[in-house]
N, C-alpha and C positions, 0 to 999 in steps of 0.2 A: 496549791502547788503549781510550779511552772510546768509547761509542756516538756516532757522528756524527748530525747532524740529517738525517733522510731527506728527499730532495727530492721534488717532485711528479712527476718523470719516472722514478722508480725505486721499487722495492720492496727493502727491506733484510731479510735473513734471517740469524738466528744461532740455532743449537741450544744450549740451556743444559743439556740432558740427553737421553739416549736414543740417541746416536750413538756407537757403539763398545761399547755394553753393552745388555742387555735390562732395561728398566725406567727409571723416573725421566724420563719423556718431558716435554719442555718446549721450546717454540720461540717465538722473539720475531720479530715482523714489524713493519716500519716503512714508512710512506709519508706523504708530504706533511706532515712534521713531527710525526706521531703514531705511537703504537705500540700493538700488542695482543700479549698472550700467548696461545698456543694450547696448552692442556693444562698441567697442573701436577701431576706424578706423583711417586710414591715408588719406591724399591727397598729391598730388605731387607738388613740387615747379615749378615755371616758371621764366620768365625773371624779375619778380618783386622781386624774392628771390634769388639773385645770390649766388652760393655756397651752397645752401640748396635744396636738392632734395626731402626730406621727411618732411611733416608737420603733427603734431599731435595736438589733443585738449589739452588745458591747464586744467588739472584735479585738480588744487590746491584746488578748493572748495570741491571736494570729498575727497582729502587727509586731509582736515581740519576736516572732520567728519569720519576719518578712523575707529575710535572705534565703530561707528554705521553702518559702511559699511559692508554688509554681503557677497557680491558676484559681479562678473562680469558675465553677461549672454550674450552669443554670438548667434546671430540669424543664421549666415552662414559665410562661410570662404572667402568671398571677402576681399581684402585688405582694402577697405574703411569701413569695419565693424570689422575687426579683426587685421589689420596690426600694430596698435599701442600697442598691448598687450606687446610685448617684451620690448618696451621702457618705458612704464608707469607702468607695473605691480610691479616692485620693490618698487615704492613709495606707492602702494595701498595694496599689500600683501594679497589679499583675494582669495578664491577659484574661479576658472573659470569654468563655466558650459557650455557644448557644446554637440553637437551630434557627433557620431564617425568620420565622415569625417572631420569635423572641428577640432576635437581633433588630428587626424593624421597630418593635415596641421599645426596646432599650435605647435605641438611637434617639427616639423622640424624647424620652425621659432625660437622657444626658444633654440633649440640646437645650432643654428647659433650664438645666443647671449650668450651662456654658462649658461643659467638659466633653462634648461630642467628639472633638478632634483629638482628645488626649487619650481616652480609654481605648486600648487595642481590643477589638471585638473579632473573635475567630468563629466563623460559621461552619456548622456541620449538618449534613442531611440526616434526618431520622434514620436509624439503622446503620449509620456510619461508625467505624472504629477509628480511634485516634489515640495517640500517646501523649501523655503529660507527665514528664519526669519518669519515675519508675512505674507509673500507673498506665495500663492499657485500658482505655475507656470505650464504652459503646452505648449509644443511645438506642433504647428499645421502645418503639411507639406503643402507647397505650391510649385509652380513651379518657376524656375528662371534659370539662365545660369550657375549654379554650383550645384553639388550634395547636397542634404539635406538642401535646404533653408526652413526656418521655420518662421511662425508668432509666436508671443509669447502672451499667455493669462496670465494676471496678475489678479488673484482673491484675493480680500481682504474683510475685514469686511465693508469697505466703498464703495464697488462696484467693478466692473470689468473693466479693460482696455484691449483693443485689440491692440497690437503693431504689425503691419504687417511685418516689415522688408522689404526687396526687394521681389517682387513677380509678378506673372502673372497667368493667367488662361490658361492652355495648355492641350488640350485633347490628345496630343501625345508628351509628354516631352522628349522622347528618353532615358533620364536618370531620374530614379525615376518614381513614379506613378502619374496618372492624379489626379487633385484636386477633392476631395470628397465634393461636394456641401452640402451634408447632415450634415457634421460636422459643417460647418459654420452657417447653418440655426439653428441647435440646440443651438449654442452659442448665436445667436441673440435672440432665445426664452428665454434663461436665463436672458437676459437683460445686455446691455453693456453701461457703463457710458460714455466712450470715445473711439474713434478709432484713433490711431496715425498711419498715413498712408503715404506710398510712393507717391510722387508727380511727379516723373521724366517725365512721359509721359502724364501728365494731360492736356497738350495742344494738344494732338494728337487724332483725332477722330478714332473710330473703336476699334479694338483689336490688340494686339501686334503680333498675329500669332503664329502658332505652329512650333516647331523645326522639327517635322516629315515632314512638308510640304516642307522643304528645300532640302530633299534628292534627289528628282527627278530633281530639278533645278540645283543643284551642279553636279549631275551625267551628265546631258546634257552639262553643261558648260565644264567640263573636256573632254568629248567626242569630243567637237568641236575644241579642241586645239591640235596641232601637236608637241608642245615642252613642256618644263617644265611649270607646273602650281603651283604657290605659293599662299598660303592663309595667310593673316594677321588676327589674331584674338586674343582675350584675352586668356592668358594662363589658366585662371580659367574656361573657357567655355568648360567643359568636354563633354557636349552634342555636341558641334560643332566638337570636335576632333572625336567623334563617327561618326557624319554625314559625315565629309570629308573623313574619313577612309573608310566608306562603299561606298561612291561615287567613290573613287579611286579604290577600289577593283573591283567594277563592270566594270571599264574600264581597268582592268589588270595592274594597276599601284601600285608601292610600295610607302610608305609614310615615310618621314623623319621629325622628330621634330627638329627645329632649334631655340635654345634659352634655357638657363638653367632653367628658370621658367616653360617652357612647359614640359621639361623632369621631373622636380620635380613633377608637377601636375599629369603627367601620372603615375609616380611611386606610388603616394599617392592614386590615383583613383583605380589602379589595386590592391593595398594593401587592399582597402576597398570593393573590389568585383565589381567595375565598369569596363567597357571596357573589360570584361572577354572574349567575343567572337570576339574581334578585334585583328587581327594579330599583332605580335610585329613590332614596327617601326624600320626602317633602321637608323643606326647611321649617324650623320653628316659626319663622316670621310669616310664612304663607299658610301654615296649618290652620290658623284662625279664620281663614276665608273659606274653608271647606265646610260643608254641612256636617253636623255632628254624626249623622248616620253613615257617613262615608269616610270616617277617620279612625285610625288606630294610633295611639301614642305609645312609645317605649321610653321609659323615664329612668334616670338614675335616682338613687336614694332609697333603695329597698330596705336598708338597714337603719333608716331614720336619721341619716347624716344631716346635720343642721344646715349645711350649705349646698346640699344637692338639689336637683331640680324639683323633686316631690315636695320637699320642705318649703321651697319658695312658692310652689303652686298652692300648697295648703294655707300659707300665710297671706296669699294674694299679692305677693311681690314679684312673681315671674312676669317679665315684660311682654311675653308673647302668648303664653299658654295658660288656660284656666280649666278647671273642672267644676261642675255644678250638679244640682239635683237631677237625678236620672242617669247620670254617667256612671260608668263602672270602672273600678280600679282593681286590677288583678295582681296579687303579689306572687310572681312566678319565680320564687327563690326561697331558700331556707333562711331562717333567722339565725345569725351567728350567735352562739352563747355569749351573753353579756349585753346584747343589743335589744333584749326583749322589751324593756321599758320604753326605749326610744321608738321602737316600731309600733308599740301599742298606742303611744301618744300621737304618733302621726296618723294612724288609722282612725283614732277617735276624732281628730280634726276633720278628716274627710267625711266621717259618718255624720258629724254635726252639720256639714254642708249638704247632706242628702245624697252623697255619693255612695253607691253600693260597693262593698268590699268583698272580694273573693280571694280566699287563700287555699292552700293545699288541704285544709280541713273541710272545705266546702266542695271542692271539685279537683279533678286530675289536671293540675296546672304546672306541675314541677316534677322533675326527676333530679336526683342528686348526682354530683360528679364524683362521689367517693364510693368505695366498695362496701356493700353490706356483708353480712356474715357468710352467706353462700359464696360470694365472690372471693372473699378471703380464703375460704376452704379450698376453692378451686385453685387459687394461685399457690397455696402451700402444697397442694397435690402435684402441681407442675414443677415447682422449684425444688421442693424437698430439702430445704436448708438444714444444716446442722444446728444453727442457732437462729433465734428470732429476736429482733430488737424493735419493739413497738415505739413509734414516734407519731408526731402530728396528731395531737389530741389532748383533751383534758384528762385528769387522772382516772376518771371512771371509764373513759374510752380506752386508755392504755391497759387498765386492769382487765377489761373485757377481752381485749385483743390478746393479752398474755394467756388468759385461760383458754381461748380458742386455739392458739398456737399449740399449747400443750395437748389439747384434744386432737390436734392434727398429727401428733406423734413427734413434734420437734423436741430434740434432746435437751436443749438449753434455751431458756427464755430469759433475757436480760431486761428486768423492769427497772428503768432508769428515769432520771430527770435531767434537765439541763445541767451541764457541768460535770457529770460523772464520766470519767475517762475509762474506756474499755480497751482491752487488748484482745484482738481477734487473731487466732493462730490455729495451726493444725490440731492442737490439743484442746481447743474449745475457746470460750469467751470468759474473761475474768475482769473484775473491776480493779483498777489500779489506784484510784483516789479521786479527789475532787479538784476541778479546775475552777478558778474564780470566773464566774460569768455574771452578767448583769444586763441592764437595759438602759438605753440612751433615748432621750426625748428631743425632738426638734423644737427648740424654743426660739421662736423668731428665725434667725438664719444660722443658729449654732446648735450643736449637739451638747446636751448636758446629761449627767447621770441622774436617773430618777430618784436616787437616794441622796442627792446633794442637798445641802442645807436650804438653798433658796427654793428648790422645788418642794421640799417638805414644808417650808414656811407658807408657800402658796396653798398647799393642800390644807394646812391647818386654818389658814385664813378663810378658805372656801367653806370649811365645815364649822369652825368655831368662832369666827368673827375677829374684829380688830378694835382695840382701844388705843387712842392716842392722848397722851397727857402732856401738858407743858406747865412748868413752874418758873416764876420770876423771883430770884433771890438777890440779896445783896452779898457783898464779899464775905460776911460772917455767916451766911446761910439762913438769914431771916427772910421770911416770905414778904414780898412787897405787894402781892395781890393774891386773890384766891386762885388756886390751880384751875386751868381750863382743860376740860376733858370732852372728847367726842368718841363716838363708837359707831361701828357698822356691823350688821349681821348678827346681833345678839338679842335684841328685843324689837317689838313692833314699833312702828314709827311714832305712835302716840305715847310710847314709854321712853323714848330716847332721852328727853329732857330730864325725866326723873332719874334715870340711870346716871346721867352725867352729874347730877347734883350729889347722888350717893357716892360716886367715885371721887368727886372733888373733895368731899368731906373725908373719905378714907385716905386720900393723898395727903391732906393737911395733917391728919392725925399721925400718919407714918412719919412725916417730916418732923413734927414736934417731938416724937419719941427718940429721934436720933440725937446722940451726944453732940455738943457744939462742934467738936473737932471734925466729926464725920459730916456735919452739914456743910463744911467747907470743901468737901470732896465730891465732885459731880458724879463720879461712878457710884459712890455709896448712896447718894440721894436717889439716883436712877434705880438702883437695885431695891431700895426700901419701898419706893412708890410702886414699882413694877410688881413686887411681891404682894403688896397690900391689895392692888387692883385685881391681880389674878385670884387671890384667895377669896375676895368678896364675890367676884363673878362666878367662880366655881361653886361656892357654897349656896348662893342665892339663885343662880340661873342655870347651873349645871353645864357651863361652858368653860373651855380652856383657851381663851383668845390669845392672839398675838398682842403684845402690849409694847407700844413705843412710848418712851418717856424722853422729853426734851427739857434740859435744864438751861436756863438763861440767867446770866448775872448782870447786874447793873451797878456800875461803880458810882457810889454816892459821894465820893470825894471830889 
């Protein structure tokens, strides 16, 4: 269905990404004939999307109502909330509302895409109220693993929605101020029709923990090591940069940032007044001249990303940095669901090199940026919404969140997935239908639908292999030579020649069985040979390869 025109006595809500998966967060809100987008994030490709590393939500439904779309409002500067703006903004063309840190981060990204001067960026201080069309919006500061994370309050004539973004409750956030409980209690006293809330840690009992509590643990860990200590963490975790830098300084060690995104985040943070009392970091180029016992490295690639710093160090291809036996690598981050195999592979590479691996299973080296069950209960107690809408999580996270919300006394819990259109009004929350949503992949320099034919063909090729066959015929359709067949990704290298011989024979037999009139038709010849090859490979090798058949004809006259 198409998006309806939102009335003045209702708020319409539909998630375009981030419900049922981790990443690619994007929500569309409508009221009194107008719309706004909240967040516009990416997720990363995997083995199911060969050749595509960046995936963004399909915003065609928002583009279809572009004349009624007033703004993109960003809650914070994590890639899964802001990363798609450079790719999708040209088709949306509306002002982008952000806080100062997110603005600085976004300008760097837009500069990379050559659209920095085109996109209108509107800055607001955390805690500031501002109007966008019929919405009165307010950023409410929370804690997370990046500067200036904000919940968003959407006040309308039809009621108030509290959109949490990513958050946690941290009494010692290191970067930013502690969460002010009074602000959220006052909001609850106003009355909140619906709370749209982060579900990432809804399966985890207790609280996520304070960043400040990590300092002593990391300081002791570094003190216990006699060689290099490297930390793998998210580049955006500015608080973790602060914590590691202080722990290193206490131990008399210098710190080097390894990875372009870390250096960029450091520059942006310092530009915005963060990390002000942290000593300058040593460059990659100079880190190799320091004794191993006096060096701490902070590296990108904690999720096993193949082009990040850690992967290049593991393979020996980093131009300036190396790790060796006796060094320690600390994974100071959680593994995003879906990245487990890539992370395990990376860790095994370092273990083979004699590098000691430390994860959160071995020591206290990480605190999450998302709320555990105790924090969720506290927030529900403050806000007291009439309805709960769990978002930002896989389905088991969403289900656990829904059950928790009911346990907190919430009257209505909307268990949704991307594309389900909700109506939020004084009478409650109801489902109106399904909106077509999807995903786009950055393929080279262009965005393509992940369900498009050529992406599906690439996926089949990566899993099932390829066969290419060519036949030379005369005008009557008689073969002038044996068919030539080659294959990739079906059998081992020493079996390729045997498979080619089998398929050449099957191709010749398929051609001979065609009636003379059909042998004169290239399309019929291609179809017959393709069918014969597919059937043989499926029956004997259990594969369903892509099959390309080329028919050439030679005029004998």
